[in-house]
C-alpha positions in Angstrom: 156.2 114.5 102.6 158.6 117.4 101.0 157.2 120.0 98.8 158.5 118.4 95.5 157.5 115.0 96.8 153.4 116.1 96.8 154.1 117.7 93.7 155.2 114.1 92.2 151.7 112.7 94.0 150.4 115.3 92.3 151.7 115.2 88.7 151.0 111.0 88.9 147.6 111.8 89.6 146.6 113.6 86.4 149.0 111.2 84.5 146.6 108.4 86.1 143.3 110.9 86.3 143.7 111.3 82.1 144.5 107.5 81.4 141.0 106.7 82.1 139.6 108.5 79.4 143.4 108.4 77.1 141.3 111.1 75.1 142.5 114.5 74.1 139.8 116.5 74.3 138.8 114.8 77.6 137.8 117.7 79.7 140.1 118.5 83.0 138.9 117.2 86.0 139.5 119.2 89.1 139.8 117.4 92.0 141.8 120.4 94.2 140.6 123.4 95.3 140.6 126.5 92.8 143.5 128.4 92.8 145.7 126.1 95.4 149.3 125.7 94.3 147.8 121.5 94.3 145.5 122.7 91.4 148.0 124.8 89.6 150.1 121.9 89.4 147.0 119.3 88.0 146.6 121.5 85.6 150.2 122.1 84.2 150.4 118.1 84.3 147.3 117.4 82.8 148.7 120.0 80.0 151.8 117.8 79.6 150.0 114.0 79.4 147.5 115.9 76.8 150.5 117.3 74.8 152.3 113.9 74.9 149.3 112.0 73.2 148.8 114.9 70.4 152.9 114.4 69.7 152.2 111.1 69.3 148.9 111.3 66.9 150.9 113.8 64.6 153.4 110.8 64.1 151.1 108.6 62.6 152.1 108.2 58.7 148.7 108.0 57.8 147.5 111.4 59.0 146.1 113.2 56.6 147.6 116.8 55.3 144.6 119.1 56.8 144.2 116.9 60.4 148.4 117.3 60.4 147.9 120.6 60.1 144.9 121.5 62.9 146.3 119.2 64.9 149.9 121.2 64.9 148.5 124.4 65.3 146.5 122.9 68.5 150.4 121.7 69.7 151.7 125.1 69.1 148.8 126.3 71.9 149.7 123.6 74.0 153.3 124.1 74.3 151.9 128.6 74.8 149.8 127.0 77.5 152.3 124.8 79.5 155.1 128.1 78.8 152.2 130.7 80.4 151.7 127.9 83.1 155.5 127.6 84.2 155.2 131.3 84.1 152.4 131.6 86.3 154.3 129.0 88.8 156.9 131.2 88.7 155.2 134.1 89.3 153.8 132.0 92.5 157.2 131.1 94.0 158.6 135.0 93.8 155.7 136.0 96.2 156.0 133.1 98.3 159.4 134.1 99.0 158.8 137.8 98.6 159.5 138.5 101.9 163.2 136.8 102.1 166.2 138.7 102.0 169.2 137.7 99.9 172.3 137.4 101.6 175.0 138.9 100.4 176.7 136.1 98.4 173.9 134.5 97.2 173.9 133.3 94.3 171.0 132.7 91.2 170.4 129.3 89.8 170.8 127.8 86.2 166.8 127.3 86.4 163.6 128.9 88.4 162.1 126.2 90.4 158.6 126.4 88.1 160.9 125.2 84.6 162.4 122.2 87.4 159.2 121.3 87.6 157.7 121.4 84.4 161.2 118.5 83.9 159.3 116.5 87.0 156.1 117.0 85.6 157.1 115.7 82.1 159.0 112.9 83.4 155.6 111.3 85.9 154.7 111.2 82.0 157.2 109.5 80.7 157.3 106.7 83.5 154.0 106.1 83.2 154.2 105.6 79.4 158.0 103.6 79.4 156.1 101.3 82.7 153.8 100.5 79.8 156.3 99.4 77.8 157.6 97.3 80.1 154.6 95.8 81.2 153.0 95.1 77.3 152.5 91.5 76.8 152.5 91.1 73.7 155.7 92.7 73.3 158.9 90.2 73.3 160.9 89.7 76.2 163.7 91.8 74.6 161.7 95.2 74.5 160.2 94.7 78.1 164.0 94.1 79.2 165.0 97.3 77.4 161.7 99.1 78.4 162.2 98.1 82.1 166.2 99.2 82.3 164.8 102.9 80.9 162.2 102.9 83.6 164.5 102.2 86.4 167.0 104.9 85.1 163.9 107.9 84.3 162.4 106.4 88.3 166.4 107.5 89.6 166.0 110.6 87.5 163.0 111.8 89.4 164.4 110.8 92.6 167.4 113.1 92.0 165.6 115.8 90.8 163.4 115.8 93.1 165.5 116.1 95.8 167.5 119.2 93.8 164.4 121.1 93.8 163.4 120.8 97.4 167.5 121.2 97.6 167.1 124.9 95.8 163.7 125.7 97.2 165.3 125.3 101.0 168.3 127.3 99.9 165.7 130.2 98.2 164.0 129.8 101.6 166.7 130.3 103.6 168.3 133.3 101.4 171.7 131.3 100.3 169.9 131.5 96.7 167.2 134.2 95.0 165.4 133.8 91.8 164.0 136.2 89.0 160.8 135.3 86.7 162.2 135.4 83.0 159.6 135.3 80.3 159.9 133.2 77.1 158.7 135.7 75.1 158.4 133.4 71.8 158.5 135.2 69.0 156.7 133.3 66.5 153.8 133.0 68.4 153.4 137.1 68.1 151.8 138.4 65.3 154.3 142.1 66.2 157.5 139.6 65.9 157.1 137.0 63.3 158.0 138.3 60.3 155.7 135.2 58.5 152.4 136.5 60.5 153.5 140.5 60.6 154.5 140.6 56.6 151.6 139.5 55.6 149.8 142.9 57.1 
């Protein structure tokens, strides 16, 4: 099993574990040793699947305005946590490949390994929910067929992305690619850079 194939196993496990309770307030399980890459990946997907359900909830047309505001704040915090987790993963990769000397003609990739894994994690959540839609017994055949076709596309996308990430990691390890860790610098979460926030001082 390749590194990225193992990531898919962890992501699927976290998504499945979340749906045991299907509750955004459920505590995060800790099935992997603290500090292991599997523990980081599991926590990353748990954030993604929880945020997915918060995004569902906030689209309820009957939601109370104050509840919607509180939920939006929670989504914002979750998204920041997600970004921080991706940056933690990229730091892990940077340390892992710190001893690699890039070849003279090495190139940089369009995205870092961790941001590619971010897409893979979210794909695991999409696949879970699209499969649920394709299997719905209370929906008509047309709905199930449409969702089954979309599920096939998502599964193909996961296969392609898994292979692409493994190729990227192999290239970094061999010195054909090099990576940098860029911080997202989300200005709207920072009281020093969001004019709405610092303007109130």
